[in-house]
C-alpha positions in Angstrom: 115.7 107.7 149.6 117.9 104.5 149.1 120.8 104.1 146.2 119.6 101.9 143.6 121.9 100.0 142.0 121.3 98.3 138.7 121.9 94.7 138.0 123.9 94.1 134.9 126.1 90.9 135.7 125.1 87.4 135.0 126.3 86.7 138.4 124.2 89.5 140.0 121.1 87.9 137.9 121.5 84.7 139.4 121.7 86.1 142.9 118.7 88.5 142.3 117.0 85.3 141.3 117.6 83.1 144.8 116.2 86.1 146.3 113.1 86.7 144.6 112.3 83.3 144.8 112.7 83.4 148.9 110.2 86.2 148.8 106.3 85.6 148.8 103.2 86.9 147.6 102.7 88.3 143.8 105.5 89.5 141.8 105.7 93.5 140.8 106.9 93.9 137.3 107.6 97.1 135.2 109.9 97.8 131.9 110.9 101.4 131.0 111.6 101.5 126.7 113.2 104.2 125.1 110.5 104.6 122.7 110.6 108.0 120.8 114.2 108.0 121.3 115.1 104.0 119.5 113.9 102.1 116.8 113.1 98.8 118.7 111.0 98.3 121.5 113.0 96.7 123.9 113.1 97.1 127.6 116.3 98.9 128.5 115.2 98.7 132.3 113.4 95.7 133.8 111.9 96.7 137.6 110.8 93.8 140.0 109.4 93.9 143.5 108.3 91.1 145.8 107.4 91.4 149.5 110.0 89.7 151.7 112.7 90.0 148.4 113.3 93.8 147.8 113.1 95.7 144.4 115.5 95.1 141.6 116.7 97.0 138.6 117.6 94.8 136.1 119.5 96.0 132.4 118.1 93.6 130.0 120.4 94.4 127.3 123.6 93.5 129.6 121.8 90.5 131.2 120.7 89.1 127.9 117.7 86.3 128.7 115.9 85.8 131.9 114.6 82.3 131.7 116.0 80.8 134.9 114.2 83.7 136.5 111.0 83.1 134.3 111.0 79.2 135.1 111.2 80.2 139.0 108.3 82.8 139.4 106.1 82.2 136.2 103.6 80.3 138.2 103.3 83.0 140.5 100.4 86.0 139.9 102.4 89.0 138.4 101.5 92.4 139.0 101.9 95.1 135.9 100.4 98.4 135.4 98.4 97.9 131.6 100.3 94.6 130.7 99.7 95.1 127.0 102.3 98.2 127.3 105.0 95.6 128.8 104.0 91.7 127.7 105.7 92.2 124.3 109.5 93.4 125.5 109.2 91.2 128.5 108.6 88.2 126.5 111.7 89.0 124.3 113.6 88.4 126.8 112.0 85.2 127.8 109.9 86.7 131.0 106.4 85.3 130.3 103.5 84.9 132.9 101.1 82.8 133.3 98.8 84.7 135.7 98.8 88.5 135.9 96.8 91.1 137.9 96.3 94.4 135.6 96.0 97.4 137.8 95.5 99.8 135.4 92.9 97.4 133.3 91.1 96.9 136.4 90.8 100.5 137.2 88.9 100.5 133.9 86.7 97.9 134.7 85.6 99.6 138.2 84.7 102.5 136.3 87.6 104.9 137.4 87.6 108.4 135.2 91.2 108.5 134.7 93.2 105.3 134.7 97.1 106.4 135.0 99.3 104.9 137.4 100.0 108.0 139.3 96.4 109.0 139.2 95.1 105.5 141.0 98.1 105.5 143.1 97.3 109.1 144.5 93.3 107.9 144.5 93.4 104.5 146.3 96.7 104.7 148.3 96.9 108.7 149.1 100.1 109.0 147.8 101.5 111.0 145.0 103.7 109.4 142.1 105.5 111.9 140.3 105.6 110.8 136.6 108.3 113.3 134.8 110.7 110.6 133.8 108.2 108.2 132.1 109.0 109.7 128.5 112.9 109.5 129.3 115.2 107.8 127.0 115.8 104.8 129.2 118.8 103.7 126.7 121.0 106.1 128.1 124.0 105.1 130.6 124.7 105.3 133.0 120.8 105.7 134.2 120.7 108.9 136.6 119.7 108.4 140.3 116.6 110.4 140.3 115.2 107.9 137.0 116.1 105.0 139.1 114.2 106.5 142.0 111.2 106.8 139.7 111.2 103.4 138.5 112.0 101.4 141.3 108.8 103.2 143.2 106.8 102.2 140.4 106.8 98.4 141.2 107.2 98.9 145.1 103.7 100.4 145.1 102.2 97.7 142.9 101.5 94.9 145.8 99.6 97.5 147.8 97.7 98.9 144.6 96.8 95.2 143.8 95.2 94.5 147.0 93.2 97.5 147.2 91.8 97.0 144.1 91.2 93.0 144.3 89.1 94.8 147.4 86.6 97.0 145.1 86.5 94.3 142.2 84.9 91.9 145.3 82.9 94.8 146.5 81.7 95.5 142.8 80.7 91.9 142.0 83.6 92.1 139.2 86.2 89.5 140.3 85.6 87.3 137.4 84.8 89.7 135.0 88.7 90.6 136.0 89.6 87.4 135.9 88.6 86.7 132.1 89.9 90.2 131.0 93.4 89.4 132.4 93.5 85.8 130.8 92.6 87.7 127.7 95.2 89.8 127.9 97.8 86.7 128.2 96.2 84.9 124.9 95.6 88.3 122.6 97.7 88.9 120.0 99.1 91.8 121.0 101.2 93.1 117.7 99.4 92.2 114.4 101.9 92.6 111.1 100.1 95.6 109.1 100.3 94.7 105.1 101.2 97.8 104.0 102.8 99.6 107.4 103.7 102.9 105.3 100.1 104.1 105.7 100.5 105.0 109.0 102.6 107.5 107.9 100.6 110.6 109.9 98.8 113.3 107.2 98.7 110.6 104.5 94.6 110.9 103.8 95.3 114.5 103.0 98.2 113.0 99.5 96.2 112.7 96.6 97.1 111.2 93.6 98.4 107.4 93.0 101.7 108.7 92.1 102.4 110.9 95.4 101.4 108.1 97.4 104.1 105.6 95.6 106.8 108.6 97.0 105.6 108.7 99.9 105.4 104.8 100.2 109.3 104.7 99.2 110.2 107.9 101.3 108.7 106.1 104.4 110.4 102.3 103.4 113.7 103.9 103.3 113.5 106.0 106.1 112.4 103.0 107.9 115.4 100.8 106.7 117.7 103.7 107.9 116.2 103.6 111.8 116.0 99.8 112.0 120.2 100.1 110.9 120.6 103.1 113.1 118.1 101.9 116.1 117.0 105.1 116.3 113.4 106.3 116.0 112.1 107.4 112.5 110.7 110.7 113.6 113.9 111.3 114.8 115.8 111.1 111.8 112.9 112.7 109.4 109.5 113.8 110.7 106.1 112.3 109.2 104.9 116.0 107.9 108.2 116.2 106.2 107.8 112.8 103.9 104.3 114.2 102.9 105.2 117.5 102.5 107.7 116.2 99.9 105.2 113.7 98.6 102.7 116.2 98.3 105.5 118.6 96.5 106.4 115.9 94.3 110.4 118.0 93.9 111.6 117.5 90.1 115.5 117.6 91.6 117.3 116.9 94.2 118.2 120.5 94.7 114.7 120.8 94.7 114.3 118.8 97.3 116.9 120.2 99.5 115.2 123.7 99.3 112.1 122.8 100.6 111.7 124.5 104.0 108.9 121.8 104.9 111.8 119.0 104.5 113.6 119.0 107.7 115.1 116.5 110.2 118.5 115.9 111.6 119.0 113.5 108.3 117.0 115.7 105.9 120.1 116.8 104.2 123.0 114.0 105.1 120.7 111.6 103.7 119.5 113.7 101.0 120.8 111.4 98.2 118.6 108.5 100.4 115.3 110.6 100.1 115.8 111.4 96.3 116.6 107.9 95.6 113.6 107.3 97.1 111.5 110.1 95.0 113.1 109.0 92.1 111.6 105.5 93.0 108.0 106.2 93.7 108.2 108.4 90.5 109.0 105.9 88.1 107.5 102.5 89.4 105.1 100.2 87.7 104.2 98.7 90.9 101.5 101.2 92.3 99.8 101.2 95.0 96.0 101.6 95.6 94.5 104.9 96.7 93.0 103.4 99.9 94.8 100.4 101.9 93.5 96.9 101.1 92.5 94.3 104.4 89.7 93.2 106.6 89.0 96.9 107.6 85.8 98.0 107.6 84.3 101.5 106.3 84.4 104.4 108.9 80.9 104.5 110.5 80.1 107.8 108.8 80.2 106.0 105.4 77.5 103.1 106.4 74.3 105.5 105.8 74.9 105.8 102.2 77.1 102.2 101.6 75.0 99.8 104.2 72.1 101.7 105.8 70.5 97.9 107.0 74.1 97.8 109.0 73.9 101.6 110.1 70.5 101.0 111.8 71.7 98.0 113.3 75.1 99.5 114.5 73.2 103.0 115.9 70.5 100.7 117.8 73.0 98.5 119.4 75.2 101.1 120.1 72.6 102.9 122.1 71.5 99.5 123.9 75.3 98.9 125.2 75.6 102.6 126.2 72.8 101.7 128.9 74.1 98.4 129.7 77.5 99.6 130.2 76.2 102.9 132.6 74.3 99.9 134.3 77.2 97.9 134.9 80.0 101.1 135.9 81.8 100.3 132.8 83.5 102.4 129.6 81.4 101.3 126.7 84.7 100.2 124.9 85.5 97.3 128.0 82.1 96.0 128.0 82.9 95.3 124.1 85.5 96.7 121.5 83.6 99.2 118.8 85.8 96.9 116.3 83.6 93.8 117.5 80.3 95.4 117.7 80.8 97.2 114.0 81.9 93.8 112.4 79.1 91.9 114.0 76.8 94.7 112.5 77.9 95.4 109.5 78.0 91.3 108.6 75.5 89.4 111.2 74.4 86.3 111.2 71.4 85.1 108.7 69.2 84.3 111.4 69.3 87.0 114.4 68.9 85.4 117.5 70.4 85.8 121.0 72.3 82.4 120.4 73.8 83.3 117.1 74.7 86.7 118.0 76.6 85.2 121.2 78.3 82.6 118.6 79.3 85.8 116.4 80.7 87.8 119.1 82.4 84.6 120.4 84.5 84.2 116.6 85.7 87.8 117.6 87.1 87.4 120.5 84.5 88.4 123.1 84.9 87.0 126.3 81.9 84.9 128.2 81.0 87.5 130.7 80.4 90.3 128.0 78.6 87.7 125.5 76.4 87.1 128.4 76.0 90.8 129.0 75.3 92.2 125.6 73.7 89.2 123.0 70.3 89.3 123.8 70.5 93.1 123.4 72.6 93.3 120.3 69.8 90.7 119.0 67.4 92.9 120.0 68.3 95.6 118.6 69.4 94.0 115.2 65.7 93.3 114.9 64.3 96.5 116.0 66.2 98.3 113.4 64.0 96.5 110.8 60.8 96.1 111.9 58.4 97.2 114.2 58.9 97.5 118.2 56.2 94.6 118.4 57.7 92.5 116.2 61.0 92.5 117.2 59.7 91.9 120.7 57.8 88.9 119.5 61.2 87.6 117.5 63.6 87.9 119.8 61.5 86.7 123.0 
């Protein structure tokens, strides 16, 4: 296997831009982060491949911005696998495509049962792609050669995979569906800030009591600040389970906190003053959280039968109808229509339920034209039937 060189200078980058522009066809792109190791989700390696140009492995922290490259290739089609995982970190360095082909999403639209890159490559190209370095710490420098081999192969196979999947989309009559889905990925808000991000703490639902929740919030906030400062994944400092255990136990002294066997992690004792200050802040604050998070979230569907039985009936009827459509189209149900979209329309439907009003409601929640065309009639029918006899429902929606 050829030795791979990581491009980490501006001169090397500029030379690579010229070579990439001279190639032909779509540009395969991938990015490697250090999730689970670093706080940031920045790219620590960006790989590109283009027929006639070759393979390029860029070191983003060393290079900085990629504006010149983006200006040169933005109009061309970029091929990515699971684009939503990489678009944010690519945009951070100035790489922002206007046309993509997402091989992972396309595989879903084809109804493939497993859509990981290795699985899809093996099934469609007959090549076994090892994935043992996918969870590596890509902030490591220098990067080991086996990691670079892995990273290069990820993009070198993407153009051939794209061509194979494109042919299958044509055969299945799903080319337009894929086009709309790819376009949606480019305009979708990929990271929506949460009003209370501390509620993501694993195990928080097991914490009882407002004061205990206040302690959990202060511990999470203090850990997050330290993790950001050190650029270390928060869980590597003190795991979620330790913060949850401390919030439940409510130790009455720093010594009691230090004596907790459940309070572990490499910063659990070296930063003991920090954690005790957080606990004290939670124990004394007047700014107490509510037991449940605020926002636009709906109740879990299991609670609908008690809280809104009409909505529960609408949801169950529509789910069954959409399951039949998804099976007919050989699509995963969640790709036919996102569960959140269906839940929101079922919880608060239009005043007058017709295929047209349902179509408008779906569009307001971000459904694509093909999804609306495939589902609006059936959802309207199901909503009406949930409260009327079958004969009445058929007459009302026809």
